[in-house]
C-alpha positions in Angstrom: -5.0 6.7 -15.0 -4.9 7.6 -18.6 -8.1 7.0 -20.6 -8.8 6.5 -24.3 -12.1 6.2 -26.1 -12.4 3.7 -29.0 -15.3 3.5 -31.5 -16.5 0.2 -33.2 -16.6 -0.6 -36.9 -18.9 -2.6 -39.1 -20.2 -5.8 -37.8 -21.4 -4.4 -34.5 -24.8 -3.3 -35.8 -27.9 -4.8 -34.3 -31.7 -4.1 -34.5 -32.6 -2.0 -31.5 -29.3 -0.2 -31.4 -29.5 3.1 -29.5 -33.3 2.7 -29.0 -33.1 2.6 -25.2 -30.7 5.5 -25.2 -33.1 7.6 -27.2 -35.9 6.7 -24.9 -33.9 7.4 -21.8 -31.9 10.6 -22.7 -33.1 13.7 -24.7 -29.5 14.3 -25.8 -29.4 10.9 -27.5 -32.7 11.4 -29.3 -31.5 14.9 -30.5 -28.3 13.4 -31.9 -30.2 10.7 -33.8 -32.6 13.4 -35.1 -29.6 15.4 -36.3 -28.3 12.4 -38.3 -31.7 11.7 -39.7 -32.0 15.3 -40.9 -28.5 15.3 -42.4 -29.2 12.1 -44.4 -32.8 12.9 -45.3 -33.6 9.4 -44.1 -35.2 7.9 -41.0 -32.1 6.0 -40.1 -33.0 5.9 -36.5 -36.2 4.0 -37.3 -34.2 1.5 -39.2 -31.8 1.2 -36.2 -34.6 0.7 -33.8 -36.9 -1.6 -35.9 -34.8 -3.2 -38.7 -35.0 -5.3 -40.7 -31.5 -6.4 -40.1 -30.9 -7.1 -43.8 -31.5 -3.4 -44.6 -29.6 -2.2 -41.5 -26.6 -4.3 -42.5 -26.3 -2.8 -45.9 -23.0 -1.0 -45.8 -24.5 2.4 -46.7 -26.8 2.1 -43.6 -24.6 0.3 -41.2 -21.8 2.8 -41.4 -23.7 6.0 -40.4 -25.9 3.9 -38.0 -22.9 2.8 -36.0 -21.5 6.3 -35.9 -24.9 7.6 -34.7 -25.1 5.1 -31.9 -21.6 6.0 -30.8 -22.2 9.7 -30.9 -25.5 9.3 -29.1 -23.5 7.9 -26.1 -21.0 10.8 -26.4 -23.8 13.4 -26.3 -25.3 11.9 -23.2 -22.0 11.8 -21.5 -21.3 15.4 -22.4 -24.7 17.1 -22.2 -26.3 15.1 -19.3 -23.3 13.9 -17.3 -21.0 16.9 -17.7 -18.2 14.9 -19.2 -15.4 16.7 -21.1 -13.5 14.6 -23.7 -10.8 17.2 -23.9 -10.2 17.2 -20.1 -10.5 13.5 -19.4 -9.3 11.5 -22.4 -5.8 11.2 -23.8 -6.6 9.7 -27.3 -9.5 8.6 -29.4 -9.4 5.9 -32.1 -11.9 3.9 -34.2 -11.9 0.7 -36.1 -12.3 1.5 -39.8 -15.6 3.5 -40.0 -15.1 4.0 -36.3 -12.3 6.4 -37.1 -15.0 8.8 -38.4 -16.9 8.4 -35.2 -13.7 9.2 -33.2 -13.1 12.3 -35.3 -16.7 13.5 -34.9 -16.5 12.9 -31.1 -13.3 14.9 -31.0 -14.9 17.8 -32.9 -12.8 17.5 -36.0 -15.8 16.9 -38.3 -19.4 17.9 -37.7 -22.0 15.2 -37.0 -23.9 16.1 -40.2 -20.8 15.9 -42.4 -19.8 12.6 -40.8 -23.1 11.1 -41.4 -23.1 12.1 -45.1 -19.5 11.0 -45.5 -20.2 7.6 -44.1 -23.3 7.2 -46.3 -21.1 8.0 -49.4 -18.3 5.8 -48.1 -20.7 2.8 -47.8 -22.2 3.5 -51.3 -18.9 4.0 -53.0 -17.3 0.8 -51.4 -20.3 -1.2 -52.7 -20.0 0.2 -56.2 -16.3 -0.2 -56.5 -16.4 -4.0 -56.9 -19.2 -6.0 -58.5 -21.0 -8.4 -56.0 -19.4 -11.8 -56.1 -16.0 -10.5 -57.4 -14.5 -9.7 -54.0 -14.4 -11.5 -50.6 -12.8 -11.3 -47.2 -11.6 -14.0 -44.8 -10.5 -13.9 -41.1 -7.4 -16.0 -40.4 -7.3 -17.5 -36.9 -4.2 -18.6 -35.1 -1.6 -16.7 -37.1 -0.1 -13.2 -36.8 0.7 -10.5 -39.2 4.0 -11.9 -40.6 2.5 -15.3 -41.4 -0.7 -13.7 -42.8 1.5 -11.7 -45.2 3.0 -15.0 -46.5 -0.4 -16.6 -46.9 -1.7 -13.6 -48.8 1.3 -13.6 -51.1 0.9 -17.4 -51.8 -2.9 -17.0 -52.4 -2.7 -14.0 -54.7 -1.4 -15.8 -57.8 -1.9 -12.7 -59.9 -5.1 -11.6 -58.1 -5.5 -9.0 -55.3 -5.1 -10.5 -51.8 -4.3 -7.8 -49.2 -4.1 -7.5 -45.4 -7.3 -5.7 -44.5 -7.2 -5.8 -40.7 -4.5 -6.6 -38.2 -7.0 -7.0 -35.3 -5.0 -8.8 -32.6 -2.0 -11.1 -32.3 -3.8 -14.2 -33.7 -6.5 -12.6 -35.9 -5.7 -11.1 -39.3 -8.3 -10.4 -42.0 -7.5 -10.7 -45.8 -9.4 -9.0 -48.5 -9.3 -9.1 -52.3 -10.5 -11.1 -55.3 -12.8 -14.0 -54.3 -10.6 -16.3 -56.4 -7.6 -15.5 -54.2 -9.6 -15.6 -50.9 -10.9 -19.0 -51.9 -7.3 -20.3 -52.1 -6.5 -19.1 -48.6 -7.5 -22.3 -46.6 -5.4 -24.6 -48.8 -2.3 -22.4 -49.1 -2.5 -21.6 -45.4 -2.0 -25.2 -44.4 1.7 -24.9 -45.2 2.0 -21.9 -42.8 0.2 -23.5 -39.9 -3.1 -21.7 -40.5 -5.7 -23.1 -38.0 -8.8 -21.8 -39.7 -10.0 -19.3 -42.3 -13.5 -18.0 -41.8 -15.2 -16.3 -44.9 -16.8 -13.1 -43.7 -20.4 -12.2 -44.7 -19.6 -8.9 -46.3 -20.9 -7.2 -49.5 -17.5 -5.8 -50.6 -13.8 -6.5 -50.1 -13.0 -3.7 -47.7 -9.5 -2.2 -47.1 -7.8 -3.6 -50.3 -6.6 -2.1 -53.5 -9.7 -3.1 -55.4 -11.5 -0.2 -53.6 -9.4 2.5 -55.3 -12.6 4.0 -57.0 -14.1 4.4 -53.5 -10.9 6.1 -52.2 -11.2 8.6 -55.2 -14.8 9.3 -54.3 -13.9 9.9 -50.6 -11.0 12.2 -51.6 -13.4 14.4 -53.6 -16.0 14.4 -50.8 -13.4 15.1 -48.0 -11.9 18.0 -50.0 -15.3 19.8 -49.7 -15.8 19.7 -46.0 -14.3 21.5 -43.1 -12.0 19.5 -40.8 -10.8 21.1 -37.6 -8.0 20.0 -35.3 -9.5 17.4 -32.9 -9.7 18.3 -29.2 -7.6 15.2 -28.5 -5.3 13.4 -30.9 -6.8 10.6 -33.0 -4.8 7.4 -33.5 -5.0 6.9 -37.3 -5.8 3.4 -38.6 -3.2 3.5 -41.4 -0.4 4.9 -39.2 -1.1 3.5 -35.7 0.1 6.9 -34.5 -1.6 10.0 -33.3 -2.5 12.8 -35.7 -4.2 16.2 -35.2 -3.4 18.2 -38.4 -6.6 18.7 -40.5 -4.8 18.2 -43.8 -3.2 15.0 -42.5 -6.6 13.7 -41.2 -8.1 14.3 -44.7 -5.2 12.4 -46.4 -5.2 9.5 -44.0 -9.0 9.0 -44.3 -8.5 8.6 -48.1 -5.7 6.1 -47.5 -7.8 4.2 -45.1 -10.3 3.1 -47.8 -7.7 0.8 -49.4 -5.1 0.6 -46.5 -4.7 -1.8 -43.6 -6.6 -1.2 -40.4 -3.6 -1.5 -38.0 -5.8 -2.0 -35.0 -3.4 -4.2 -32.9 -0.7 -1.5 -33.3 -3.2 1.3 -32.6 -4.0 -0.3 -29.2 -0.3 -0.9 -28.5 0.5 2.7 -29.3 -2.0 3.9 -26.8 -0.8 1.5 -24.2 2.8 2.5 -24.9 1.8 6.2 -24.4 0.5 5.4 -20.9 -3.2 4.6 -21.6 -4.5 2.1 -19.0 -8.3 2.3 -19.6 -10.1 1.9 -22.9 -13.8 2.7 -23.2 -15.6 1.3 -26.2 -18.2 3.9 -27.1 -21.3 2.6 -29.0 -22.8 -0.7 -30.0 -21.2 -4.1 -29.1 -18.1 -5.3 -27.3 -15.9 -6.3 -30.2 -13.1 -3.8 -29.5 -13.2 -4.5 -25.7 -12.6 -8.2 -26.5 -9.7 -7.4 -28.8 -8.1 -5.2 -26.3 -7.7 -8.0 -23.8 -5.9 -10.1 -26.4 -3.6 -7.3 -27.5 -2.5 -6.1 -24.0 -3.8 -7.9 -20.9 -2.9 -4.9 -18.8 -5.5 -2.8 -20.4 -8.9 -2.4 -18.7 -11.5 -2.3 -21.5 -15.2 -1.3 -20.8 -18.0 -1.2 -23.3 -20.3 1.9 -23.0 -23.4 1.5 -25.1 -26.5 1.3 -23.0 -28.1 3.6 -20.4 -27.0 1.2 -17.7 -23.4 1.3 -19.0 -23.5 5.1 -18.9 -24.8 5.2 -15.3 -22.2 2.6 -14.3 -19.2 4.4 -15.7 -20.1 8.1 -15.4 -18.4 8.5 -12.0 -15.2 6.7 -13.0 -15.0 8.7 -16.2 -15.0 11.9 -14.2 -12.2 10.7 -11.9 
């Protein structure tokens, strides 16, 4: 059976994340210390103890979610003898999770990944004044209908497709004025419900161009290696391995659509039958079942999860 590892994005953070891992496995504690040192910040203490309001700040949530995912990876590799290169066909991550995937696959060092995600969070927050942007999840419509709703709601403002998550869930992002129009204009297109998202910035839309510029500069200064397995890029929904292309696609990703539904379908189409969600939460496992029911999706975020899947990962 062909396996793929997927890494969660923002929204999966929770107080207590990775605490049990750090207490159970020296490799996990060492990884979290490495991230703390890279940032010059006791991020692990914030992950363990909160408060949730501070953990949820974009500049903290992004490196924290990566750290939790990489802690799981370190345990699998250092304490269970797992080899990503030998056992996994692809890696992919949802938005910031793409950085986790690249770090897991050895393309970017953990320290550089932590610093990049801290900057990514800060630059996204700075790009749009609080209250100017917003995001909304559309339920019950697919990508084609979502595009029509976005076009009708824009009316001169920015209203972009941020995430194509699964066949009946698409997220829009842009000016708050446009997002506020979505429920009304969506009625004509059969929109069942639009849920405003509790976010501090309008991610993955053209308003974040200043953040993309900041990331382009930062990414130009770090070493990127070819990953040990191909990474399915968010903006392409296709595998990439070339370091120069990885750098370019990460810049595009700041303002581009997270094509997650297509990413999962691309892996399934290439023969993947098992997805393992590495890190905090079960969001991507839930989406996988709605994208392709033939996929077996398994969250791996706790010590118990690791013990439960270690044997099947080695098969």
